[in-house]
N, C-alpha and C positions, 0 to 999 in steps of 0.2 A: 505484898507480894501475894501472888494467889496459892491457894492450898495445893499441896501436892498429893493429898489423900485420893486414893485409887475408889473409883466408884465402881459399885457392882454392875454387872452385866445387864443390859437393857434389851428389852423385847422390842421397843419403839426407838427410832432415832434421838438422839440427843445432841444438843449444843455445848459448846465451850462455856463452862461457867463463868457468869459475868461478876461473881464476887467469891472472895474467899469464905470458907465455911464459919470462921469466926466473927466476920462483919454481917453475913447473911443472919447467923443466928442471933445476934445483937440487935438487928432490926425488927425480926419477927418477935422477939420477946417482948420489945417496946411496943410493937402493934398489937399484941395479943392482950398486953396490960391494958391499954387505951380501949380495947375492945370491950375489956371487963367493964371498965368506967363507964362505956356508953349503956352497958346494960343497965346501970344504976339511974343515968340521967334520961335517957330517951324513953317516953311513955309510948312505945309502939310494941309491947309484949317482947322487947330483945330483938326485933327484925334487924334493925340497923346495927346493933353491935355483932349479931351473928354474922351478918353480910360482911362487915369490916374483918371479922376473924378470919372468914374464908378468903377473902382477899389477901390477908396477909400471908396465910398459907401458901396460897397460889404464887405470890410474888416470891416468897423464899424457896418454894422448888423450882420456879422458872429461873431465879438467879443461880441456882445450883445446877442447871443445865437439863433440867426434865422438859420433854416437848409438848405440843399441844395435845397429842394424842392421849400421853399418860396424864396430862392435867385435866381430861375430859370430865371426870367425876366432878371436880370441883366446879368447873365452867357451868355444867348443868345445874349444880346447886344453885350458884348465884344467878343464873338465869331464871331458874324457878323462883326465887325470892323476888326478883324483879316482875316477874308475871304477878306474883302475890300483892306486892306495891302497887301494881296498875290495876287491882282488882280482878284478875285472872285466876282461876283455879288450875294449876299446872298438872299436868298428867302424872308427875313424880310425887305430888303430894295428894293425890285424890284416892281417899280410901275405897271408894267405890269400883276401882279399876281391879280387875283379876288377871293375873299372869297370862298372857297369851290372848286375852279377850280383847275384841275390837271396842274402843270407848262409844257409848250410846249417842253422845252428842254428835249432831251432824257437821259442825264445824268447830274446830278448836284455835282460840287466839293465844295459845302459849307460845313461848319463844322457840320451843320444839317443833311445833306445827309451823312456825314462821320460816324455819330452816328449810322444810320442804318446798316452801313457795319460792324461796331465794334460788334453791337449787334448780327448781324448774325453770325459773327466768333465765338463769344463767345458761342452762342447756339451750333454750330457745334462742338465747341472744347470739350463742357460739354457732348455732345453725345457720342464723341469719348472716353471720360474719362470712360463713362458708358458701353463701350464695343461695341458700333455700329461701324461699318466699315466706313471708310472715304467717300466714295462714296454714301453710304446710308445715312450718316448723311447729307452731303450737300444737296442731294435731299430733305430730309425731312424739312430741313431749307428753302429751296427754295420754296416748296409747300405752307408753312405757311407765307413766306415773300411776297407772292403775294396778301395776304389780310391786310398787315401793312400799315400805313400811308405811303405816298410815296412824293418824293421831285422831281420826274422826271418820264418821259415816259419810262425809261429803264427797260427791264424785268430782274428781279433778277433770275439768272440761277443757278444750281448746282455748276457749273464752277466758277460763280460769287462769290459765298459764299467761295468756297474752295481757289479762288485766295487771297480773301480778308484775310482769315485766314495765308494763307502762308506768305503773305505781312507783316502782324502784327508780325509773329513769327521772320521774318527776321530782324525787328528792334532792336536797342539796348535794353538792359535790362531796361534802365532808360528813355526810350521813353514814352513820356506822353499817347500816344494812346496805346502803348502796355501796360502799366500798368492798364489802364482802361479794356481793354480786358482781361487781366490775374484777375483782380479783378472779373470782371462779369462773366466769366467761372468758378471761384471758387465757386461764390455764388449759381450759376446752377448745381454745381457737388459735393459739399461738404456740410455736414451737414444734420441734421435730415429732413429738410424742402427742399433740393435740387431740389428733384424731382418735387415737387410744385410749386417752383419757375421756374423752367425750362420749366414746362408745360405751365405756365402763360404767360413766356417770348415769347414761340412760339405763343401762341394764340393771343396776343394782340401787340407784338413787342415793340420797344422802347417807353417808356412814356414820355410825356412832351416834343415832338419834334415838335408838330405844323404841322404835314403833313397833306395830304389829303387822305382819303381812296378812293379806286377805286370805281366808281360807278357800280354796277351789273345790268345786264339786267334782268328784270322780267321774270321768266320761263312762257312759255305760255302751 
């Protein structure tokens, strides 16, 4: 029987809890204890155990109905740890980055920066689904991307957008990033509000990425 405990008001959409509170707590307690054991057994300075603990907390909150938006801080932490494991210093852990300052690196290879490329490729693909030519679609996205939150100093050119799309399309159908690209492209190209979603996506770029918008010089 699912818990009848009334959840507090939410700022973001939530789904129906998938597990009652007692069962969800039992699972997260067991997984947190396992994470503590991993801290003792793994010789990786605790990264694997810490990541396991984050996944346990994520699973518990999701099972109790919290949405993706509410879980974004944990998602970002897990993605940042994945970047570290692959040899990339993510912006989240870079002590040299100051609030509101654009990173000095020309290109970032972090998961957060990758999100911008997936978003740009999805926008381009949606434009093409609507009949816009490939070159024109890439140029349109590149113009808008110049105003999106950035994670590096690199300029997003039409060729950059087109290459990102081609790279994603070359991935296997079960590739996680390709699936995200395809879902987002479908949202921007299918359904009664697709054009509205696409216009907003081009205007503001990917949401909840924590990037920095370029400072514009005041016109004189």
